[in-house]
C-alpha positions in Angstrom: -107.0 75.4 -121.1 -107.4 78.4 -123.3 -108.3 81.9 -121.8 -111.7 81.9 -123.6 -113.1 78.4 -122.9 -114.7 76.1 -125.5 -117.5 73.7 -124.9 -115.2 70.7 -123.7 -113.6 73.2 -121.1 -116.3 75.2 -119.8 -118.1 72.5 -117.5 -115.0 71.7 -115.6 -114.1 75.3 -115.3 -117.3 76.2 -113.5 -116.8 73.2 -111.2 -113.2 74.3 -110.5 -114.3 77.8 -109.4 -117.2 76.9 -107.2 -115.0 74.2 -105.4 -112.1 76.5 -105.0 -114.4 79.3 -103.5 -117.0 77.3 -101.6 -115.5 73.7 -101.4 -116.4 70.4 -102.8 -119.4 69.7 -100.5 -121.1 73.1 -102.0 -120.3 72.0 -105.6 -121.9 68.4 -104.8 -125.0 69.8 -103.0 -126.0 72.2 -105.7 -126.5 71.5 -109.4 -125.0 73.0 -112.6 -127.3 73.8 -115.3 -126.3 73.8 -119.0 -128.9 75.3 -121.4 -129.7 74.0 -124.9 -127.1 76.5 -126.4 -124.4 75.6 -123.8 -124.6 78.5 -121.3 -123.9 77.5 -117.6 -125.2 78.5 -114.2 -124.8 77.0 -110.8 -127.6 76.6 -108.3 -126.5 76.5 -104.8 -128.3 74.4 -102.3 -128.2 77.3 -99.7 -130.1 80.4 -99.5 -128.5 83.8 -100.8 -128.4 85.2 -97.2 -126.2 82.4 -95.9 -123.8 82.3 -98.9 -120.1 83.0 -98.2 -119.1 85.9 -100.2 -121.3 85.3 -103.3 -120.0 88.4 -105.2 -116.5 87.2 -105.3 -117.6 83.9 -106.7 -120.0 85.5 -109.1 -117.3 87.9 -110.5 -114.8 84.8 -110.9 -117.5 82.8 -112.8 -118.2 85.6 -115.1 -114.5 86.2 -115.9 -113.6 82.5 -116.3 -116.6 81.4 -118.3 -116.9 84.5 -120.7 -119.5 83.6 -123.2 -120.5 80.4 -121.3 -121.9 82.4 -118.4 -125.6 82.7 -118.5 -126.5 86.2 -119.5 -129.4 86.2 -116.9 -127.3 85.1 -114.1 -124.5 82.6 -113.6 -125.3 81.9 -109.9 -128.6 81.2 -108.3 -129.7 80.2 -104.8 -132.1 77.6 -103.2 -134.8 80.4 -102.1 -135.1 81.8 -105.6 -138.0 80.8 -107.8 -137.8 77.4 -109.5 -134.5 76.6 -107.7 -135.9 73.8 -105.6 -137.2 72.1 -108.8 -133.9 72.2 -110.3 -132.0 70.9 -107.2 -134.3 67.8 -107.1 -134.7 67.3 -110.8 -134.9 63.6 -111.7 -133.1 64.1 -115.1 -129.9 65.2 -113.3 -126.6 63.5 -114.3 -124.0 62.6 -112.0 -120.5 63.8 -113.2 -117.3 62.5 -111.7 -114.6 63.9 -113.8 -111.3 65.8 -113.4 -111.3 65.4 -109.7 -114.8 67.2 -109.3 -118.2 65.6 -108.4 -121.2 67.3 -109.2 -124.8 67.1 -110.5 -125.6 68.4 -114.0 -128.8 69.3 -115.7 -128.2 69.2 -119.4 -130.9 70.8 -121.4 -131.1 69.5 -125.0 -133.3 70.1 -128.0 -131.8 67.2 -129.9 -130.5 64.1 -128.2 -132.7 64.3 -125.0 -133.7 60.8 -125.4 -130.1 59.7 -124.4 -130.8 61.3 -121.0 -133.6 58.7 -120.2 -133.3 56.5 -117.3 -132.3 53.0 -118.8 -134.7 50.0 -118.3 -133.2 47.3 -116.1 -136.3 45.0 -116.3 -135.9 42.3 -119.0 -138.9 42.3 -121.2 -141.1 39.4 -121.9 -140.9 37.9 -124.6 -137.2 38.4 -125.0 -136.0 41.4 -127.0 -132.8 41.8 -128.9 -131.6 45.1 -130.3 -129.1 45.1 -133.2 -127.3 48.4 -133.1 -124.2 50.0 -134.6 -122.5 53.3 -134.9 -121.9 52.8 -138.7 -123.8 51.0 -141.5 -122.2 48.3 -143.4 -121.1 46.1 -140.5 -123.5 43.4 -141.1 -126.1 44.3 -138.4 -129.2 43.7 -140.5 -127.8 40.6 -142.1 -127.2 39.2 -138.7 -130.6 39.9 -137.6 -132.2 38.2 -140.7 -130.1 35.2 -140.3 -131.0 34.9 -136.6 -134.9 35.3 -137.6 -134.3 32.5 -140.2 -132.5 30.2 -137.7 -135.1 30.7 -134.9 -138.0 30.0 -137.3 -136.3 26.7 -138.5 -135.9 25.7 -134.8 -139.6 26.2 -134.1 -139.5 29.7 -132.4 -142.0 32.5 -133.2 -140.3 35.7 -134.0 -141.3 39.3 -134.3 -139.0 41.5 -136.3 -139.2 45.2 -135.9 -137.4 47.7 -138.1 -136.7 51.0 -136.1 -134.1 52.2 -138.8 -136.8 54.6 -140.1 -134.3 56.8 -142.1 -132.7 53.9 -143.9 -135.2 50.9 -143.9 -134.4 47.7 -145.3 -135.6 44.7 -143.2 -138.9 44.7 -145.0 -137.2 44.2 -148.3 -135.0 41.4 -146.7 -137.6 39.3 -145.2 -141.0 40.2 -147.1 -141.9 39.8 -150.8 -144.0 42.6 -152.2 -147.2 40.5 -151.8 -146.6 39.9 -148.1 -145.8 43.6 -147.2 -148.2 45.1 -144.7 -150.1 48.3 -145.6 -148.3 50.4 -142.8 -145.1 50.3 -140.7 -143.5 51.8 -137.7 -143.5 55.4 -139.1 -147.1 55.1 -139.8 -147.9 53.8 -136.3 -146.1 56.8 -134.6 -147.9 59.3 -136.8 -151.2 57.8 -136.4 -150.8 57.3 -132.6 -150.1 60.9 -132.2 -153.2 62.0 -134.2 -156.2 59.7 -133.7 -154.6 56.6 -132.2 -154.4 53.1 -133.6 -157.0 50.7 -132.5 -156.5 47.0 -131.7 -158.5 46.0 -134.8 -156.1 48.0 -137.0 -152.9 46.3 -135.7 -152.8 43.6 -138.2 -152.4 46.2 -141.0 -148.9 46.8 -139.7 -147.6 43.2 -139.7 -146.5 41.1 -142.6 -145.8 37.5 -142.3 -142.4 36.2 -144.0 -142.2 33.2 -146.1 -139.6 31.9 -143.6 -142.6 30.8 -141.6 -143.3 28.0 -144.1 -139.7 26.8 -143.9 -140.0 25.5 -140.4 -142.2 25.2 -137.3 -141.8 28.7 -136.2 -143.4 32.1 -137.4 -141.6 35.1 -138.5 -143.8 38.4 -138.5 -142.3 41.7 -139.6 -143.2 45.3 -138.6 -141.3 47.2 -141.3 -140.2 50.9 -141.1 -142.5 51.7 -144.0 -145.4 49.8 -145.5 -146.9 49.5 -149.0 -148.8 52.7 -148.5 -145.4 54.5 -148.5 -144.6 52.9 -151.9 -147.9 54.1 -153.1 -147.4 57.6 -151.7 -143.7 58.1 -151.7 -144.0 61.9 -151.4 -145.4 61.5 -148.0 -142.5 59.5 -146.5 -140.3 62.5 -145.5 -143.5 64.3 -144.0 -144.2 61.3 -142.0 -140.7 60.8 -140.7 -140.5 64.4 -139.5 -143.6 63.7 -137.4 -142.9 60.2 -136.4 -139.6 60.9 -134.5 -141.1 63.7 -132.3 -142.7 63.4 -128.8 -146.5 63.7 -128.6 -148.1 66.2 -126.5 -151.9 66.1 -125.6 -154.3 68.9 -125.0 -153.4 68.7 -121.2 -149.7 69.1 -121.8 -148.8 65.5 -121.1 -145.9 64.2 -123.0 -145.5 60.8 -124.6 -141.9 60.4 -125.7 -141.0 58.6 -128.8 -139.3 56.0 -126.5 -142.5 55.3 -124.7 -144.4 55.1 -127.9 -142.2 52.5 -129.3 -142.2 50.4 -126.2 -146.0 50.7 -126.2 -146.1 49.7 -129.9 -144.0 46.6 -129.3 -146.1 45.6 -126.4 -149.3 45.7 -128.3 -147.8 44.1 -131.4 -146.5 41.0 -129.3 -150.1 40.7 -128.0 -151.2 39.7 -131.4 -149.3 36.3 -131.4 -147.3 34.1 -129.0 -143.8 35.3 -129.8 -140.6 33.8 -128.2 -138.3 36.6 -129.3 -138.6 40.1 -130.7 -135.6 41.2 -132.9 -135.2 45.0 -133.4 -133.1 46.8 -136.0 -131.9 50.0 -134.4 -130.9 53.2 -136.3 -127.2 53.5 -136.8 -125.2 56.2 -135.2 -126.0 58.3 -132.0 -129.3 59.6 -133.6 -132.3 60.4 -131.3 -134.2 57.3 -132.5 -131.4 55.0 -131.4 -131.7 56.0 -127.9 -135.1 54.3 -127.1 -133.9 51.1 -128.7 -130.8 51.0 -126.6 -132.2 52.4 -123.2 -136.0 51.9 -123.1 -137.0 48.4 -124.3 -135.6 46.1 -121.7 -133.6 44.3 -124.5 -130.3 42.6 -124.8 -128.4 45.3 -126.9 -125.9 44.0 -129.4 -123.4 46.8 -130.6 -121.9 45.7 -133.8 -118.5 47.0 -135.0 -115.3 46.0 -136.7 -111.7 45.9 -135.2 -110.9 49.4 -136.4 -109.8 52.4 -134.2 -112.7 54.4 -135.6 -115.1 51.9 -134.2 -113.6 52.0 -130.7 -113.4 55.9 -130.6 -117.0 56.1 -131.8 -118.2 53.8 -129.1 -116.0 55.6 -126.4 -118.3 58.7 -126.9 -121.4 56.6 -126.5 -120.3 54.6 -123.6 -119.0 57.7 -121.8 -122.5 58.9 -121.9 -123.8 55.6 -120.7 -121.4 56.0 -117.8 -123.2 59.2 -116.7 -126.4 57.3 -116.5 -124.9 54.5 -114.6 -123.4 56.9 -112.1 -126.9 58.5 -111.6 -128.5 55.3 -111.2 -125.9 54.3 -108.5 -126.2 57.7 -106.7 -130.0 57.6 -106.7 -130.2 53.9 -105.5 -131.7 52.8 -108.7 -131.0 49.5 -110.4 -128.2 49.7 -113.1 -128.2 46.1 -114.2 -129.0 47.3 -117.6 -125.3 47.5 -118.0 -125.3 43.6 -118.0 -127.6 43.7 -121.2 -125.0 45.3 -123.5 -122.8 43.0 -125.6 -120.3 44.0 -128.5 -120.2 42.1 -131.7 -116.9 41.9 -133.6 -118.3 41.9 -137.1 -116.6 41.0 -140.3 -113.7 39.5 -138.3 -110.5 38.6 -140.1 -109.8 35.8 -137.7 -106.2 37.1 -137.3 -105.3 36.2 -133.8 -103.3 39.5 -133.2 -106.1 41.6 -134.4 -108.7 39.7 -132.3 -106.6 40.1 -129.0 -106.1 43.7 -129.6 -109.8 44.3 -130.2 -110.7 42.3 -127.2 -108.3 44.6 -125.1 -109.9 47.7 -126.4 -113.5 46.2 -125.7 -112.4 45.5 -122.1 -111.0 48.8 -121.6 -114.2 50.4 -122.9 -116.4 48.5 -120.6 -114.1 48.8 -117.6 -113.9 52.5 -117.8 -117.5 53.2 -118.3 -119.8 50.4 -117.4 -118.0 48.3 -114.7 -117.7 49.3 -111.2 -114.5 50.1 -109.6 -112.6 47.6 -107.3 -111.7 49.0 -103.8 -108.2 49.0 -102.2 -108.6 45.5 -100.7 -109.3 44.1 -104.3 -113.0 43.5 -103.5 -115.7 44.6 -106.0 -117.3 47.7 -104.7 -120.4 47.1 -106.6 -122.1 44.1 -108.2 -120.8 44.6 -111.8 -117.1 43.9 -112.5 -115.5 41.2 -114.6 -112.0 39.9 -115.3 -110.5 40.7 -118.6 -110.4 37.0 -119.9 -113.9 36.1 -118.6 -115.6 34.5 -121.6 -119.0 35.1 -120.2 -118.5 38.8 -119.4 -120.5 41.4 -121.1 -117.3 42.8 -122.8 -116.3 39.5 -124.5 -117.4 39.9 -128.0 -119.7 37.7 -130.1 -117.8 37.0 -133.3 -118.9 37.0 -136.9 -116.2 36.3 -139.3 -116.0 38.0 -142.7 -117.7 35.9 -145.6 -117.5 37.5 -148.9 -120.6 35.5 -149.9 -122.7 37.9 -147.7 -121.6 40.9 -149.8 -124.5 40.1 -152.1 -127.0 39.2 -149.4 -130.5 39.6 -150.8 -132.6 36.8 -149.4 -135.8 38.2 -151.1 -134.3 37.5 -154.6 -132.1 34.7 -153.3 -134.0 32.5 -151.1 -131.4 29.8 -150.6 -129.4 32.4 -148.5 -131.7 32.1 -145.4 -131.3 28.1 -145.4 -128.9 26.8 -142.6 -126.5 25.3 -145.1 -125.7 28.7 -146.5 -125.1 30.6 -143.1 -124.2 27.7 -140.8 -120.4 27.9 -140.7 -120.2 31.7 -140.6 -123.0 32.4 -138.1 -123.3 29.3 -135.9 -120.8 30.4 -133.1 -122.5 33.9 -133.1 -126.0 32.2 -132.8 -125.1 29.8 -130.1 -123.6 32.5 -127.9 -126.8 34.8 -128.4 -129.1 31.9 -127.7 -127.1 31.1 -124.5 -127.5 34.8 -123.4 -131.3 34.7 -124.0 -131.6 31.1 -122.7 -133.3 29.8 -125.7 -130.8 27.2 -126.7 -131.8 24.9 -129.7 -133.5 21.8 -128.4 -134.7 23.7 -125.3 -138.5 23.7 -124.6 -140.1 26.9 -126.0 -140.0 29.7 -123.7 -141.0 33.3 -123.7 -138.9 34.6 -120.8 -135.1 35.2 -120.2 
C-alpha cells in the first residue's frame, strides 16, 4: 500500500488500525461510515468515557488515512448525537475482506439502488429479467424469441422494456400502428407528478401481432410510446425525471425500484399473464439495480466467453456478495442468489472454450454467491453446488452464434419470429429456461413458479 492511500486501500487501512488498537471485536461491533465523496469515520459501539486511549487511535487514523479522514472527525462514539442510528442502520453492509470483519455504511449519490435488500420472494406471475453488462450480446433478441415461442405455445406474456436510455423492444415487437401512446418513462414521470389512474393504464400497453400467430397474447410496455415520437425534444427531459426517486410533501421516498415494481404489478392486473419478460438496462447503471434486485425475478446475465465479460461480472458479483453477507448476518433470506443464472451468448461451440468459460463461471459464483464448506466437508449454509452440477445456478444457458441473427429485425421480417427460423439455435436455451420457470411446453397453463 502507498503512504498516501487511494480509494481501494483506504477502507482496509481504517479497519486495520481499529483492529490493531482496540481489537477485532471493537471493529465488528462498531460501524465504518464512508461518505459520498469517500471520506471515512469509525463509530464505536462504546461511549467515549469507556474508550481505551482514544487519542492514540485518533492520531493513528488521521496519519494513516490522510485525505480520507473525515474533516469533522474520523472517530465517534455511541453517546454522540446520531451515533445510535448509524450503529443500527438497516442499509449497513457486512464486509469480510483482508482478514477483517466489519459493518460499513456506504453513502452514495449515484448507485444507491445497488445497496437495496434483494427480494427473495418469487413473483407471481413469473418474471424473467434479461440483463447484461455490455450491449450486442443478443439479450433483446433472446427476449423477443422467448416471447414469440411462449405465445405460439399458448402462454400470455407481458414484455417490459426497462432499457430507457437505449430502447428497442417496442420496435422489435410492435408495428407503428400498435405502439401505445406512452411507455415506462412516461409512467415514472406521471407517477411522480399526479399519478396514473387505473383507467389510464391501457394507454401504456401495446399488443404485438405475435398474439394472432398462436393461442397466447403478447403485450408490450415499451420504454417510450408514440407520444415521444411526436414530441422527441421532451425525451431527455423525461428520462432525467424518470430515473429519480419520488419524494412527497411529507418527505416519504418512493424509490425508482419500488415504482417499477408497483408499475409491473398494476400492469399484470390488466390481463391474465403467465410470464413477464423484462429487458434490463445494460451495465452497472442505477436503473439496472431494481431489475436485478427488486422484482422477485429469475435474472439472466448474458455474456460472451471473453475475459472482459468475466472481469466485468466479477465487480458486480463482489457487490452482490456484500448483500448476501448482510442477509446472512441479519438472519434474512438470501435465496435470491438461486434466482441468478448466466447465459453463454454467441457461443462458438468450441469444447475447450466452453469448458474454460464454465470454470470461470463456477469460480465467479463460488467466490461470491455460494456459501463456504466447513472443515468436515459439510455445507455450512444452504446454498452450495458442485462444479459439474448441470442444474446449479452457475451452469450456463447456452445460445450458439448464428449469423442469421445479425440482421434480426422481426418488425420488418416477420418470418424471424416463426419457430422454424429460431428453433435450432434457441431451443436448448428455451427448454432450460422453461424448466427453471416450471412452464414446460405441454404443461397446463400456470402463473406461478
